[in-house]
N, C-alpha and C positions, 0 to 999 in steps of 0.2 A: 470128798473129791470125786467119788464114783460118778455122781450125776453130772459133774462138770467135765470129767475126762472124755465124755462122749463128744463134747464140743472142742476141748483142748487136750488132746491125747498126751502132750508133752508135760502137762501140769503135774508137778510133784507137791507143791505147797500153795496154799491160798494166797500167800504174799506175792506169788508170781503173776497173779491175775489183777488187771487194772479194774477200777470201778466201772469204767466204760464197757469193758468186755463182760464183766459180771452182769451189768444192767441189761445187756443184750440177750443173755441166756438164763439169768437167775430165776425167772418165772417158771422154768421147767423143773425146778427143785420143789420138793415138798415144803410147805409153808415154814415149818420150824427150821429146817435146814437152810432155806433161803434166808431167813432172818439172821441166823448165826453166822453164815458165810458172809452175808452183807456187812455185818458188824466187823468181822475180822478184816475184810478187805478194805473197808472204809477207814477203820482204825489204823491200819498200817499206813494208809495214805496220810491220815492226820499226823501220825508220828513223823513221817518223812517231811511233811510241811512244817511241823513244829520245830524241827531241827533247823531248817532254813530261816524261819522267823526269828528264832533265838539268836542265830548268828548275826542277824540284821537289827537286833534289839527292838523288834516289833512285838512288844509285850501285849498290847491291846488285842492284836490278832491272835497271838498265842492263847490268850485267855478265852477267846471265842472258840478256839479248837477244844479247850477243856470243857466248855459248856456243851459243845456238840458231842464230845465223847460221852459225857454223862447221859445225854438223851439217847444215844445209841446203846449204852449199857442198860438203860431202863427199858427202851422199847424193842430193841432187836435181840440183845443178849439176855434180857429179862433177869438181871441179877440184882436189881435195886430193891429197896423197900420203901413204903410210904414215909417212914421216919427219915431215911436218907434223902429221899426226894424233897422233903420239906426243908431239911438243912441246906441242901444245894440251892433250892429256890430262895431261901432267905439270904444265904451268903452272896449269891451272884447279884442280888439287888441292893446290897449294902454299898455305901460309898467307899471307894478305894479298892473294890474287888474287881480284878480283871476276869476271873473265871473260877469255876468250882466244879468238882466232879467226885464221884464215888472212887475210892481207892481201896486196895486190898483184894480180898477174895470175893467180895460181893455178899449179898444177903445180910446187909447190916454192917455195922462196924464204923468205918471212917469216911470222911471226905477230905479232900485237899483243896485248898483255895489259894490262889495267887493274889496277894494283897499288897498294895502300895505301902512302903515302909512307914510313912507318916500317918497311915490310917489304921495300923495294926491294933493299937490298944482300943480304939473306938469300935473297930470291927469285932474284936473279941467280945467286948461288953455287949454290943448290940445283938450279935449272933446268939449269945447265951440267953439274953433276956427275951428276945423275940421268940426263940424256940421254946422256952419255958412257957411263955404266954400262949402260944398256939398249940402246944402238945401236952403241956403239964409235966414234961420231963426235963431233967437237967442234962446238960451237955458239958463235956470237958473239952477245952481247946488247948492245943499245944502250939506255941509259936516256934517255928523252925526257920533256919536261914539256909539258903542254898550254898553248897560248897563245891569244890572241885571233885569230890567223891573219893572213893577208895583208891589208894595207891599201894603199890608193892615196893617194898624196900628190901634189897638183898643184904642179908647179914650172914657171913660165913661162919657157921657154928663150929667148923673144924678148927678154927683158930681160937686160942685162949685169949679172950679179950677182957679179962678181969681186971 
């Protein structure tokens, strides 16, 4: 933030800065800092856009944001690997896939892909075979379904509910 505080003294967090404002001054940062900050600022905007797209059931556009996120993780944040890039490239070009990106801590590991329900079994088979063909490596795929997420239920432990 130090390099950006010269231009935006009130700035406490990168998420407070718009991509437009960053683009106007980001070139003043050292190259690596510029790339990392740009990723964070643009990723924050992608997340905010993704929320709105999901509320409107615009899955195709949401998938494109996933693809953009991966490119940013690869080029700006530089936490991808050739193996992960290959998986994402294969996945996003398979029928029924809306988008694909690196997930987790980076430097290998996992991708997440948003796939049309009717295409899941074919997607899984094709991803595994194409990756094996191109890399010589096996890949494990896990099919997951989106849910409402974690909920907190209150249970009064002071009462004997036996």
